[in-house]
C-alpha positions as MATLAB code, in Angstrom:
seq = 'MEAILERCCGLDVHRDTVVACLLTGSLDSRPKKEIRTFSTMSKGLHELLEWLTEANCSHIAMESTGVYWKPVYHVLEGSMNIKLANAQRIKNVPGRKTDIADSEWIAKLLRSGLIEGSFVPPADIRELRELTRHRKKLVSHASAEKNRIQKVLESGGIKLSSVISDVFGVSGRALLQQIMADGCLNQDVVESLVKGTIKKKLPQLMDALSGALCKRQTMHTF';
ca = [
      25.880   27.690  -27.702;
      24.237   28.533  -30.745;
      21.054   30.780  -29.976;
      17.526   30.171  -30.894;
      15.779   33.043  -29.345;
      16.264   36.686  -29.599;
      14.657   38.131  -26.447;
      14.419   36.199  -23.208;
      14.834   36.342  -19.707;
      16.384   34.351  -16.609;
      14.892   34.690  -13.426;
      16.505   33.265  -10.107;
      13.767   33.471   -7.434;
      13.937   33.555   -3.764;
      11.431   34.031   -0.978;
      12.038   38.099   -0.842;
      13.776   38.775   -4.377;
      13.550   37.555   -7.808;
      16.753   38.646   -9.959;
      16.119   38.767  -13.623;
      18.833   38.825  -16.397;
      17.110   39.913  -19.864;
      19.378   39.040  -23.157;
      18.142   40.832  -26.122;
      20.007   40.602  -29.751;
      20.125   39.166  -32.921;
      20.839   35.454  -33.131;
      24.118   35.991  -34.808;
      25.624   38.467  -32.355;
      26.675   39.132  -28.748;
      23.411   39.674  -26.743;
      22.786   42.550  -24.645;
      22.739   41.674  -21.207;
      20.690   43.872  -18.615;
      20.199   42.297  -14.924;
      17.774   43.619  -12.649;
      16.339   42.733   -9.143;
      12.634   43.115   -8.317;
      10.757   42.377   -5.109;
       8.789   39.451   -4.844;
       5.734   41.688   -3.278;
       2.883   41.740   -5.732;
       3.807   45.569   -6.531;
       7.579   44.358   -7.251;
       6.110   41.557   -9.345;
       3.971   43.390  -11.540;
       6.786   45.934  -12.157;
       8.932   42.878  -13.545;
       5.915   42.178  -15.676;
       5.865   45.590  -16.918;
       9.660   45.897  -17.726;
       9.564   42.485  -19.623;
       6.389   43.648  -21.460;
       8.446   46.790  -23.045;
      11.442   44.543  -23.798;
       9.049   42.596  -25.951;
      10.652   39.586  -24.049;
       8.985   36.451  -25.547;
      10.241   33.659  -23.422;
      11.299   33.369  -19.518;
      12.629   30.273  -17.798;
      13.114   29.654  -13.685;
      13.488   27.105  -11.431;
      10.746   25.176   -9.671;
      12.292   24.937   -6.294;
      10.174   25.310   -3.300;
       7.159   27.496   -3.472;
       8.488   30.712   -4.162;
       8.047   30.394   -8.255;
       4.274   30.094   -7.692;
       3.509   34.268   -7.264;
       5.799   34.760   -9.915;
       4.432   32.312  -12.436;
       1.070   33.390  -11.519;
       1.692   37.139  -12.399;
       3.602   36.405  -15.735;
       1.569   33.342  -16.763;
      -0.286   34.331  -20.098;
       1.943   37.493  -20.708;
       4.750   35.172  -22.041;
       6.252   31.888  -22.628;
       7.375   30.708  -19.422;
       9.633   27.395  -18.522;
       9.449   25.890  -15.435;
      12.660   24.035  -14.911;
      13.965   21.243  -13.007;
      16.729   22.756  -10.710;
      19.033   19.574  -11.132;
      18.692   19.547  -14.972;
      20.152   23.188  -15.114;
      22.848   23.148  -12.249;
      25.272   25.550  -12.932;
      28.894   24.592  -13.390;
      30.935   24.376   -9.892;
      32.289   27.666   -8.503;
      31.360   30.912   -6.878;
      27.232   31.307   -7.161;
      25.571   34.447   -6.746;
      21.946   35.635   -7.777;
      23.180   37.401  -10.869;
      25.222   34.375  -12.025;
      22.179   31.534  -11.741;
      20.220   34.315  -13.334;
      22.443   35.015  -16.468;
      23.474   30.852  -16.394;
      19.328   30.493  -16.617;
      19.018   33.095  -19.594;
      21.744   31.572  -21.776;
      20.563   27.951  -21.453;
      17.185   29.521  -22.336;
      18.438   31.612  -25.471;
      19.959   28.155  -26.818;
      16.967   26.225  -26.238;
      18.678   24.160  -23.276;
      16.072   24.415  -21.430;
      13.074   21.551  -20.979;
      10.256   23.025  -19.374;
       8.283   20.546  -16.635;
       4.552   20.344  -16.996;
       2.712   23.014  -15.266;
      -1.616   22.350  -15.273;
      -3.864   25.151  -16.131;
      -4.564   27.531  -13.154;
      -8.006   25.732  -11.987;
      -6.243   22.222  -11.976;
      -3.635   23.694  -10.048;
      -6.271   25.157   -7.609;
      -8.098   21.950   -7.186;
      -4.805   20.014   -6.640;
      -4.039   22.589   -3.749;
      -7.809   21.603   -2.199;
      -7.422   18.152   -2.565;
      -4.022   18.034   -1.059;
      -5.067   20.089    2.050;
      -8.094   17.712    2.392;
      -5.923   14.835    2.258;
      -3.554   16.648    4.945;
      -6.447   17.339    6.905;
      -7.837   13.810    7.014;
      -4.407   12.545    8.140;
      -4.413   15.033   10.865;
      -8.229   13.809   11.894;
      -7.206   10.291   11.947;
      -3.904   10.556   13.688;
      -5.683   12.431   16.407;
      -8.476    9.534   16.535;
      -5.819    7.284   17.083;
      -4.498    9.405   19.984;
      -7.762    9.240   21.667;
      -8.444    5.503   21.290;
      -4.826    4.659   23.032;
      -5.754    7.167   25.911;
      -8.822    5.495   26.416;
      -7.567    1.629   26.232;
      -5.041    2.930   29.058;
      -7.824    4.074   31.162;
      -9.432    0.461   30.616;
     -12.259    2.032   28.590;
     -12.570   -0.559   25.494;
     -14.905    1.449   23.668;
     -13.960   -0.176   20.461;
     -14.575   -3.714   21.367;
     -18.112   -2.949   21.600;
     -18.763    0.205   18.856;
     -17.524   -0.381   15.412;
     -17.101    3.308   14.941;
     -16.192    4.918   18.397;
     -16.336    8.665   16.788;
     -19.857    7.808   15.423;
     -22.965    9.379   16.671;
     -23.105    7.439   20.025;
     -19.672    7.014   20.495;
     -19.379   11.083   20.481;
     -22.152   11.083   23.044;
     -20.280    8.755   25.301;
     -16.825   10.609   24.968;
     -18.728   13.967   25.787;
     -20.416   12.681   28.604;
     -17.126   11.288   29.839;
     -15.598   14.684   29.357;
     -18.112   16.706   30.902;
     -18.465   14.582   34.473;
     -17.526   11.108   34.020;
     -21.297    9.937   35.161;
     -21.810    6.721   33.039;
     -24.454    4.883   35.187;
     -26.709    2.353   32.764;
     -29.544    4.928   32.527;
     -27.291    7.793   31.187;
     -25.692    5.190   28.690;
     -28.922    3.819   27.550;
     -29.910    7.525   26.894;
     -27.095    8.424   24.880;
     -26.503    5.446   22.382;
     -28.738    5.060   19.432;
     -29.850    2.198   17.340;
     -28.592   -1.395   17.268;
     -26.353   -0.458   19.953;
     -28.627   -0.640   22.713;
     -28.793   -4.185   22.142;
     -25.219   -4.475   23.310;
     -26.059   -2.188   26.637;
     -24.409   -4.948   29.211;
     -21.283   -5.218   27.024;
     -20.863   -1.515   26.808;
     -21.198   -0.843   30.598;
     -18.538   -3.570   31.006;
     -16.335   -1.685   27.792;
     -16.888    1.858   29.962;
     -15.869    0.261   33.709;
     -12.320    2.003   33.246;
     -11.264    5.522   34.090;
      -9.542    8.321   33.388;
      -7.908   10.724   35.814;
      -8.134   14.254   35.421;
      -4.939   15.056   33.293;
      -6.146   12.661   30.562;
      -9.529   14.111   30.233;
      -8.072   17.560   30.075;
      -5.203   16.982   27.507;
      -7.253   14.037   25.579;
     -10.357   16.035   24.563;
];
């Protein structure tokens, strides 16, 4: 393979360690190879950065598997050119695999310009993505929990959703809290808890609340 980079490094990243293979030398000669293993703790990653900086390494490549690449990328970002490679596209030939062999293979591919880097958005966009994904997950969890509560209410004959469009609105939550507290839902109590136009549906609401939950359902549902 024809070389196009004089100083480059391949990284094989794992949870606790990162194996680095540094290749240096002129393009028309066999490169000098140096392999070191660093901890993925913050101190170890900064030692990796210092080593690569002292060696005047210009390009780095590593696989984008899992989330282990993220702290490595964060520390090295801005100091040198980093290519985040798709693991399937740089898969090594069949045979005995080792961390050292993998890092050396990545370094050789990088030196010859055979690694196509994946798109990595700027740091602020990455942070925004993390926040939006987390929010989506929380909304999904909340929806699943609401559905579970609805099923328990239905199983106990409490048909709130047939009368109130949003069981988890202000009026619905007040009624649920009352059910959870002591289960007393006479007409005066219900009328004092509901708000707005729902007061006009008081007869239907009393019918919807005529069911009952056992103690176990109350304890484990709310």
